[in-house]
C-alpha positions in Angstrom: 15.4 3.4 -8.3 12.7 5.1 -10.7 10.3 7.5 -9.4 6.8 8.9 -10.8 7.1 13.0 -10.5 3.4 14.3 -10.7 2.0 17.7 -9.4 4.8 19.0 -7.7 5.6 15.4 -5.9 8.3 12.5 -6.8 7.7 9.2 -5.2 9.5 6.5 -5.7 7.9 3.4 -7.6 8.5 1.0 -4.8 7.8 2.6 -1.3 7.4 1.4 2.1 4.2 0.1 3.7 4.6 0.3 7.7 1.1 -1.3 9.3 3.2 -4.0 10.6 5.6 -1.6 12.4 4.0 -2.3 16.3 0.9 -3.6 15.2 0.1 -6.9 17.2 -1.9 -8.3 14.7 1.4 -8.8 12.7 2.6 -11.1 15.2 6.4 -9.8 14.9 7.1 -9.0 18.3 8.5 -6.0 20.5 12.0 -6.1 18.7 10.8 -5.9 15.3 9.1 -2.5 16.5 11.9 -1.2 18.6 14.8 -1.9 16.5 14.1 -3.9 12.9 11.5 -1.5 11.8 14.0 1.6 12.3 16.7 -0.2 10.7 14.1 -1.5 7.3 13.3 2.5 6.9 16.5 3.5 7.2 18.0 1.1 4.6 14.7 1.4 2.6 16.2 5.6 2.2 19.7 4.2 1.7 18.5 2.2 -1.4 16.4 5.4 -2.3 13.2 4.7 -1.5 11.5 8.0 -0.6 7.6 6.9 -0.1 6.8 6.2 3.2 3.3 5.2 3.9 1.9 5.0 7.8 -1.5 6.0 9.4 -2.5 7.0 12.9 -4.8 3.8 13.3 -1.6 1.7 12.5 -0.7 0.1 16.0 -2.9 3.4 17.2 0.1 6.3 16.4 2.7 4.1 17.5 3.9 3.1 13.6 4.2 7.2 12.8 6.3 7.2 16.1 8.6 4.6 14.8 8.8 6.4 11.6 9.8 9.7 13.0 12.3 8.0 15.2 13.7 6.5 11.3 13.9 9.8 9.6 14.7 12.1 12.2 18.0 13.1 10.8 17.1 12.3 7.4 13.4 14.1 6.5 14.7 15.4 3.1 15.1 12.1 2.3 11.7 11.0 3.1 8.1 11.9 1.3 6.2 11.0 4.3 2.4 10.0 3.5 -0.5 9.2 6.8 -3.6 8.7 7.0 -6.4 10.3 8.8 -9.1 7.7 9.9 -12.4 8.8 9.1 -14.5 8.5 12.5 -16.5 11.7 12.7 -14.0 13.4 10.1 -15.1 16.9 10.5 -12.9 19.9 9.1 -11.7 20.6 12.5 -11.1 17.4 13.6 -9.2 16.6 10.5 -7.0 19.5 11.3 -6.5 18.5 14.9 -5.2 15.0 13.9 -3.1 16.0 11.1 -1.3 17.9 13.7 -1.5 15.1 15.9 0.4 13.4 13.6 2.8 15.4 12.2 3.9 15.7 15.9 4.0 11.5 15.8 6.1 11.5 12.9 8.4 14.5 13.8 7.6 16.6 11.3 6.2 20.3 10.2 4.7 19.5 7.5 3.1 16.2 6.4 4.1 15.2 2.3 1.1 13.2 1.8 -2.5 13.7 3.9 -5.1 10.8 3.0 -8.7 10.5 3.9 -8.4 6.5 4.7 -12.0 5.1 3.9 -15.0 7.1 2.7 -17.3 7.9 5.4 -20.8 7.3 4.6 -22.3 9.1 7.3 -20.4 12.3 7.2 -20.3 14.8 4.0 -17.3 14.8 2.0 -17.9 18.1 1.5 -16.4 19.4 5.4 -13.3 16.4 5.3 -12.0 18.0 2.0 -12.5 21.7 3.9 -10.5 20.3 7.0 -7.7 19.1 4.0 -8.0 22.4 2.1 -7.3 24.7 5.2 -4.7 22.5 6.0 -2.8 22.9 3.0 -3.4 26.5 3.5 -1.4 26.4 6.5 1.3 24.5 5.4 0.7 21.4 7.4 0.4 19.2 4.2 1.8 19.7 1.1 -0.2 17.1 -0.7 -4.0 15.4 -0.3 -5.2 12.0 -1.2 -7.7 9.7 0.0 -7.8 5.7 0.2 -10.2 3.0 -0.4 -12.0 5.5 -3.1 -14.0 4.7 -6.1 -13.4 7.0 -8.6 -16.9 9.1 -8.2 -15.7 9.4 -5.1 -12.4 10.7 -6.1 -13.9 13.4 -8.8 -15.6 14.2 -5.8 -12.7 14.9 -3.5 -11.5 16.9 -6.0 -14.2 19.4 -7.0 -14.8 19.6 -2.9 -11.4 20.4 -2.4 -11.0 22.9 -5.1 -7.6 21.2 -6.4 -5.9 17.7 -6.9 -6.3 14.9 -4.9 -2.9 13.8 -6.2 -3.7 10.1 -5.1 -5.6 7.0 -4.4 -4.2 4.2 -2.6 -6.4 1.4 -2.8 -5.8 -2.6 -3.2 -3.7 -3.7 -6.3 -2.3 -6.4 -7.5 -2.2 -9.2 -10.1 -5.3 -10.9 -7.9 -7.2 -7.8 -7.1 -7.6 -6.3 -11.0 -10.5 -4.2 -9.9 -8.5 -0.9 -10.3 -7.8 -1.2 -13.8 -11.6 -0.5 -14.5 -11.3 3.2 -14.4 -9.0 4.4 -11.1 -5.8 3.5 -13.2 -7.0 5.4 -16.7 -8.1 8.1 -14.7 -4.5 8.5 -13.0 -2.6 8.4 -16.3 -4.7 10.5 -18.4 -5.0 13.2 -15.6 -1.2 12.9 -13.5 -2.4 11.5 -10.6 -0.9 8.3 -8.6 -2.7 5.0 -7.5 -0.7 3.9 -4.5 -1.1 -0.1 -4.6 -1.5 -1.3 -1.1 -1.1 -5.3 -0.5 0.8 -5.7 -4.2 1.8 -9.4 -3.0 -1.5 -9.7 -1.7 -0.1 -10.4 1.8 2.6 -12.3 0.7 0.3 -15.0 -1.5 2.0 -14.0 -4.5 5.2 -15.1 -2.9 4.8 -18.5 -3.9 5.9 -19.9 -0.5 2.4 -21.1 0.9 1.3 -23.9 -1.0 -1.8 -24.6 1.4 -0.5 -26.5 4.3 1.7 -23.6 5.5 -0.7 -20.9 5.8 0.3 -17.8 7.4 -0.8 -16.5 10.9 -1.7 -13.1 12.2 -3.9 -10.5 10.7 -2.9 -12.7 7.2 -5.3 -16.2 9.0 -8.2 -14.3 7.8 -7.3 -13.5 4.6 -9.5 -16.1 2.3 -6.5 -16.0 -0.4 -4.7 -18.5 1.4 -7.6 -21.2 1.5 -6.2 -24.3 0.0 -8.7 -24.1 -2.6 -7.3 -20.7 -3.8 -3.9 -21.7 -3.6 -5.0 -24.7 -5.7 -6.6 -22.5 -7.7 -3.9 -19.8 -8.5 -1.3 -22.6 -9.7 -1.5 -21.5 -13.0 -0.8 -18.3 -11.9 1.9 -19.0 -9.3 3.7 -21.3 -11.6 4.1 -18.6 -14.7 5.4 -16.7 -11.8 8.2 -18.9 -11.4 8.6 -19.2 -14.9 8.8 -15.9 -15.3 11.0 -15.3 -12.3 13.7 -18.1 -13.4 14.5 -15.8 -16.9 15.2 -12.7 -14.5 16.7 -14.7 -11.9 14.3 -13.4 -9.8 11.8 -14.3 -7.2 8.2 -14.7 -8.1 7.7 -11.8 -5.5 9.7 -9.7 -7.3 8.0 -10.5 -10.6 4.7 -9.9 -8.9 6.4 -6.0 -7.9 7.4 -5.9 -11.3 4.2 -6.1 -13.1 2.2 -3.7 -11.0 4.7 -1.0 -11.1 5.0 -1.5 -14.9 1.6 0.2 -15.1 1.4 4.0 -15.9 1.6 6.4 -12.7 1.7 3.8 -9.9 3.8 2.9 -7.2 3.5 0.0 -4.6 4.2 0.1 -1.1 4.9 -3.5 0.0 5.6 -3.9 3.5 8.9 -5.8 5.0 10.0 -8.2 7.3 13.4 -8.3 7.4 16.1 -5.4 6.1 16.8 -8.6 3.2 13.2 -8.7 2.3 13.2 -5.2 1.5 16.0 -5.0 -0.5 14.4 -7.8 -2.6 11.3 -5.6 -2.8 13.9 -2.9 -4.3 15.3 -4.6 -6.9 12.2 -5.4 -8.5 12.2 -1.9 -9.7 14.9 -2.7 -11.9 13.3 -5.9 -13.3 12.0 -4.8 -16.8 9.5 -7.5 -18.2 8.8 -7.9 -21.8 5.6 -7.3 -23.2 5.0 -11.4 -23.7 6.1 -11.8 -19.8 3.5 -8.9 -19.0 0.7 -11.1 -21.3 1.4 -14.1 -19.8 1.0 -12.9 -16.4 -2.2 -10.7 -16.7 -3.9 -13.5 -18.7 -3.3 -16.3 -15.9 -4.5 -13.7 -13.9 -7.6 -12.8 -15.9 -8.4 -16.7 -15.5 -7.8 -17.0 -11.9 -11.5 -17.2 -9.8 -11.1 -17.3 -6.2 -13.1 -17.7 -3.4 -13.7 -14.7 -2.0 -16.4 -12.6 0.6 -19.2 -14.6 1.8 -18.8 -17.3 0.0 -15.2 -17.8 1.6 -16.9 -17.7 4.9 -18.0 -21.0 5.6 -13.9 -22.3 4.1 -12.6 -19.9 6.8 -14.4 -21.0 9.6 -13.4 -24.7 8.9 -10.1 -23.8 9.1 -9.8 -21.8 12.3 -11.4 -24.9 13.8 -8.8 -27.3 12.2 -6.1 -24.9 14.0 
């Protein structure tokens, strides 16, 4: 496993996203939550993954509890990241909810505490005041944000009075917006971009052809519309070709492309220990400059139907089910 080391933190380039732990919307069931999720987390630690990302909103705290059970006897192996959901994120509320998250996780200190989304109403200053108090008290080691633009990220740092070490954003071969300013900022200033949905919820695995779309929370993902899968054929073909050259899978190549960027780590989820092990192996794949350029160029040419334009297509797809 490789690691990114900045600001006194050391994070594995491949982490483990745990939104699906205990969350009904993923459709994995109770056995997954009670047994498989713990096995996946412990195997991740065995393989050198230390970045475990969760949030209080994931299954309303159940994900945190599952992570806590998994790391109970292995606290020093884990870099635990969680998030405060920003409903009325006034300073005292942020502090209270951090303590609640730490209790569910069974830890004395949260390694990385992130603001899950910007709040358009509550001033960011009071949220960061709460974060600063948590760092002063030792409840939190590092502060991060999630889904913040560059201006918001810089504002958070000014209001905190110190580094906001990470910004967790959607980033993959089909979601490239963070390259405009977030990735350059992280590389220049010693910060980290944490890429969530680095496989676009499995879209980049190459498993779907428009007739076998996923269910659960992914049923509403416009990427899986047949038209978008057809548009993505050159990109998926490029992933398959590069994968063949490395005796790898398209998903592994998509992950390798993401973590090739400076100061970027990825937090794919895993439905099984086997899938986790494949994700971990992506950290050892060394893409050539030509392979990277081919993937980037085919990604540049991909223009999916998203946003409001995708709504009619999604409604029609739902009616057909």
